[in-house]
N, C-alpha and C positions, 0 to 999 in steps of 0.2 A: 514351507510355503513361500513363494517369491513375493507375494503381496498379502499383507495382513490388515484386516479391518478391525474396527472396535469390537465386533462380535467375537472374532477369533481370540483377540487379546483377553477379553472378558471371560470367555470360556476357560482359558488356561488359568486365569487368576481364581475364578470360582472353583475350578476343579481342585487346585492345590488347597484352597481355604477349606473346602468341605472335608478334606482328609486331614485337616489340622497341620498342614505343612505351610505355616504362615510365613516363614522366612523365604521359602521359594516363591510364595505368592507375592511377597514384597519385592523380590528381585525382578520378577516378571513385570510387576506394576511400574517399577522404576525404568525398566527398559522401554516399556510402552510410553511412559511420559517423555522420555528423551527422544524417542523416535517421532512421537506425535508433535513435539515442539519443533524439531528440525523440519519435519515434513509439513507442518502447518495444518495438522488434522483437527480442525476446530469442531469436528463432529463429536469430539469427546465431551463437548458441552451439552449434548443431547440428554434428555431425561432417561433414555434407555441405558446409557452408560452409567449415569448417576445411580439409578435404581440397582443395577447389577453389582456395583463396586463399593457402595457405601458401607456394607457390612464388613467387607474385607479390610477396608482402610481403617475402620474404627478399631479393628483388632490389631492391625499392624502398627498404627501410630500411637503406641502406648507411651512412647518417650518422645519429647519434643525435639531431641537432638537428631532423631532419624530424619526429620524434615530437612535438616541441613545437608543431607546426602544428595538432594536435587540441586544441580549446579545452576540451572536456569528456572527460577520459580515464576510460574505464570498464574493466571486467574484460576485455572483448574486446580493446580496444586494447593494454592491458598484456600480455595473454597472447600476442597476435600479435607484439609486439615481442620478447618472450622467445623465442618460437619462431623468429622471423626470424634471431636470433643463433645459436640452437642448431642449427638445420638447416643453417646455413652453416658449422658447425664451430667456432664461437666460443662455447664453453660458458661461459668466464669472463665475457664480456659479458652472456650470458643470465642468469647468476646475479646479476650486479650489477643488472640491470634488475628481477629478481625481488625482491631486497632493497629496492630503491627503491620498488617497488610496496607492499611491506609497511610501509615507513617512512611512506609517504603514506596509509596505512590505506585503500588501495583495496580494493574488494570482490574477494575471491578466489573461484575456482571450481575444479572438478576438473581442468580443462584446464591451468590455471596451475601447479598442484602437479605434474601429470603431466609437463609440459614441463620444469619445474625439476629434477625427478628425472632426466630424460634428460640435462639439461645436466651434472649432477653425474657421471652415469655416463660421459659423453663425456670428461671430464677426470680421472676417477678421484679425485674429491674426497670422501674418506670422511667427514671431519669435517663438512663442509657437508651431505653427504648425510644424516648422522644427525640434524642439526638440522632438515632438511626433513622427515624421517620423524616427528620429534617434532611439528612443526607440522601435519603431515597428521593425526595422532591428535588434536591439540588442536582442529582445525577439523572433526573428525568425518568424515574421508574414508577411514578405515582399512578400510571395507567396500567402497570403490569399486575395482573390479578394475583398470581402466586406470591409476589412480594407484598402486596397490600393485605393478602390473607394472613401472612405472618405478623404484620403490623397490627392488624385487627385482633389477632390472638393475644398479642402482648397487651393491648389495651383492655381486653376482656378480663385479663388476669390482674390488672392494676387499677383501672379506672373506667367504669362502665359509661360515665358521661362522655369521656373522650372517645370511648369505643363507639358510641352512637354517632358522634360527629364523623368518625372515620368511616363507619358503615354507610352513612347517608352520603358521604362524599365520593364513594366508589362508583366510577362510571360503568365498570363491568363487574358482574358478580357470578360466581359459579356455585356448584353444590357445596364445595368446601367453605366458601364464604358463609353460606346460610348455616352450615353445621357448626362453624365456629361461633356464630352469632347466637344460635339457639343454646349451645353448651355454655356460653358466657352468662346467660341469664338463668340457667337451670337451677342453680343452688340459691341465688339471692332473690330471685323474683320468678317463681315457676309459672305464674299466670302469664307474665310477659313472654316467657319461653314458648308456651303453647300458642300464644297469639302470633309470634314470629313464625312458628311452624305453619299455621294456617295461611299466613302471608306468603310463605315460600311456595306452598302448593297452589295458591291462587296465581302466582306468577309462572306456573308451569313446570316447576322443578319436582322431580320424583325423589322421595327420600331413600337413602340407603341404610345399612345397618347402624352406621354411626349416628345418623339423624334420629333414628327410632330409639336408640339407646338413651339419648338425652331426653326425648319426649316421654318415654316410659318413666325415667327418673323424675321428671317434672310432675307427672301424674301421681307418682308415689309420694312425692313431697307434699302434694296438696290433698292426698287421700281421696282423690276423685276416681273411684273404682269404675264407674260407668264409662268415663273417658278412657281409662286404661284398657278396658275390655274392647273398646272400639279400635284402639291402637294395636291390641293383640290380634284382632281380626286382620288388620292391615299387614301385620308381620307375617301371618300365615298365608295370606293371598299373594304376597310378594316373594314367598319362598325363603324367608329368613328365619323360619321356626327352628332350624337346627343350629343357628348361630349361638355360640356359647355365652358371649357377653349379653345378648338380648335375653337368653334364658335366665341368666342371673338377675337381670333387671326385672323380669316378669315375676320371679319369685318374690321380690321385694314388694311389688304392687299387689299381688294376690294375697300373700301373707297367710293363706289358709287353704284347706281343701286338697282334693286328690290331684288337681292339676299342678299345684305348687310342689307337691311331693314328687310327682313324676318328673317334673322339670328339674328338680334338685338332684334326683337320682341320675338323670341323664347328664347333668352337669358334672357330677362327681366322676362318673364313668368316663366321660369324654376328657375331662381334665387330666386324669391319671394316664389315659391313653396317650395324650399329647406329651405329657412329661416323660413317660417311658420311651416314646418314639424319639424325642430329642436326644436322649442318651444312647439308646440302642441302635436306632436306625440312621441317625444323622451325626452321631459322634460329637454332639455339642455339649458344652459344659454349662449347665444352668447357673445363673447368678443368684445372689442372695434374695432378690425380689421374687424370682420364680419359685425358689424353695419356700419362701414365706407364703406364697399363694397356695402351694400344694399342702403345706401344713395347715393353713386355714381351711382348705377344702376338706381335708380328712377330719379335722377337729370338729367342724360344723356338722359333719355326717355322723358324729359319735364314735368315729374310729380313732380314739385318742391314743391308743397304744401304737398304732401305725404312724400317727402324726409324730409321736415322740421318737420313734425309731428313725424317721426321716430327719428330725432335728439332730439326733445323735450322729447320723451319717453324713451330715453336711460338711463340706470342706472348710467351713468357716464358722465362727461362733454365732449363734442366733442373736439378732438384734432386738430392739424394743418391739417392733411390729410383730415379729414372730412369736415372742413370748406373750405379747398381749393377746394375740389371736388364740394361742394355746390356753391361756388362763381362762378366757371366756368360755371355751369349750369344756374345760375341767369343771367349772362351776355349773354349767348347764347339764352336763352328763354325769355329775356326781362322782368325780375322781378327786377327793380332797387332798390326798397325799401329793400327787404331782401338781395339783393346783397350788398348794402352799409353796412348792419348789418354784413354780412359775412366778408367783407373786414376789417371792424373795429375790429372784433373779432380776425382775423388773425394777424393784427398789434399789438393788445394787447398781443397776445401769443408770440410776438417777431419775427414773420416771416416778416422781413423787406426786402422782395425780390422785385425786380423790377416788376415782373409780378403782384403782389398784388397792387402796386401803380398804374401801368398802367391801370389795370382793373377798379379800383376805380375812377381814373381820367376820364376814358372814359365814365363811367356811368354819372358823373357830366356833361361832355361835351354833351352827348346825351340829357340831360335834359335842356341844355342851361345855366347851372350854371357855367359860365366861371370863376367866382371868386373862387369858391370851387375847380375847375379844376386846377387853377394856384397854389393854396395852396398845393394841393397834389403833384403837380409836383415839387414844391419848396422843400417839405419834401423829395421827392425821390432824388433830387440832394444833399440834406443835408446828407443823409446816404451813399452817394457815390455808389448807386446801379445802374447798367446798365442792361437793358433787352437784353438778347442774341438774336441776329438776327435770324429770322426764315429762315430755309434753305429748299429748295425743291430739289427733285431728279426726273429725268425722264430717261427712257430707250429708246435710239435711236440706232437702228441697233446693238443690243446686247452690246451697250456701255452705261454706266450710267453717266449722266451729272448732275452736281449740280449747283445751283444758288441761289442768295438771291434777295430780292426786290431792284430794282434800280441798279442791276448789270450792269456794263458797260464793263466788261472784257470778252473776248471770241473771237474765230476765226470768228464766223459768227453772231456777236451780232446785226448787222443791219438787217439781215434776221429774227432773233428772234423777234425784235420789230415790223418788218413789218408784220409778221404773227399774232402777238398780236393785232395789229390795225385791221386786217381783222376779227379776232375772236370777237373783241369788236363790230364791225359793225354788224356781224351776231347775236350777243346776243341782241343788240338793236333792230334789225328787228324782233326778236322773241318775243319782249315785255319784256325782262328781265330787272328788275330794281335792280341794286346792292344795297346791304345793306352797307352803308358807315359809319354807326355809330361806328363800331369797329375800323375804321381807323382814327377817328378824333384826337385821342391822338398822332398819329405818323406822321400826315401830316398837311401841312399848308392849309389854306382855298383855295388858288389858285389851289393847287394840287387836292383838292376835286372837285372844279368846273370843272377842266380839265377832271377828271375821269367821271363826270356826262355827259359832252359833248361827250366824247368817247363812253360812254355806251348808 
């Protein structure tokens, strides 16, 4: 080809990368960078190029010394290096590259500040984030929406008061701005998150699947099922009902019934299909996080044996998150042998949390091994770990009430326990037999006997 534009270059790079010929992809990328610099093709800064090449560069720039192969470093090469680290989950190295870029007085652009902001958000570096915000203002990018979105994301993860100041000060807002703002409040103040969502719609923005994922999570946090059902209707109307992340969130808010089961079955089927397609169709190597998601998916579905086989076949040792997901499934689906293995591995990895000790002790208690049960409980007391009390929420006449097991505080506590006794009688009449194994570790034998009589 006598003349090559960014599309032709990117097609070659993507083609080599998709076939796992990363060295060739890197050589072509370097040639493109050299030719682009000489010819002044600033079109490389377009988002089209950025989207097409960031995956390749994150694979190719695994070693910092490779960056030195570029004789003339420009804003594109620096920004791509920063992005390579950040998208790979190494925000610290991304920020180091950004600092070096500033020290060498390289030309900055909106993309470099945007990615640096994302790097700060990924590691929760508030101090560095404020410094980058100051640099954004100094270089005149405070009106650039993508840059300010990344700054807002950083503040949402570090300080919501400053995040609010940042949001209020933005002259231009897009859907990403609103999504970031809604997600920022979702965990700490779900009521505010829903209010922001209503504000967003009032200002004429249409939600996408990322917006609705945060909104569904907020409804789930507040246990406001009626609101969640309305959002579910919105999801169906907008054609997002086949989105895997939304299906997962909807399961959490429904928590029961045929719909939740159907959604979960669909999620498991789709998740395995995507995983197998990654390996078989696209020749991609899943990382540990993806393997962990598949293990969790199979384990929750009760397919514990398949989950263990996936763990055995992983090209790296399972980490705490994988063993933790597997342990919970072993307990729920009554696989004590591998459950004890999972708990032991978790303790070996240094995860001395109360939940691990409680689960392991409950497995021993369910088997009647009271000596082992006592040893584990003694170890738990020795590390000074306490299990956080489980808390439940219920919506009554548009008011959310919360309570814990054995709660004795409340304006109408006698009525609550009276209704609970009636429910227990109805459950017993219907033939329901409660599974009390999971309660052995937290209750005395008289409590269990009393529960059985009530049931």
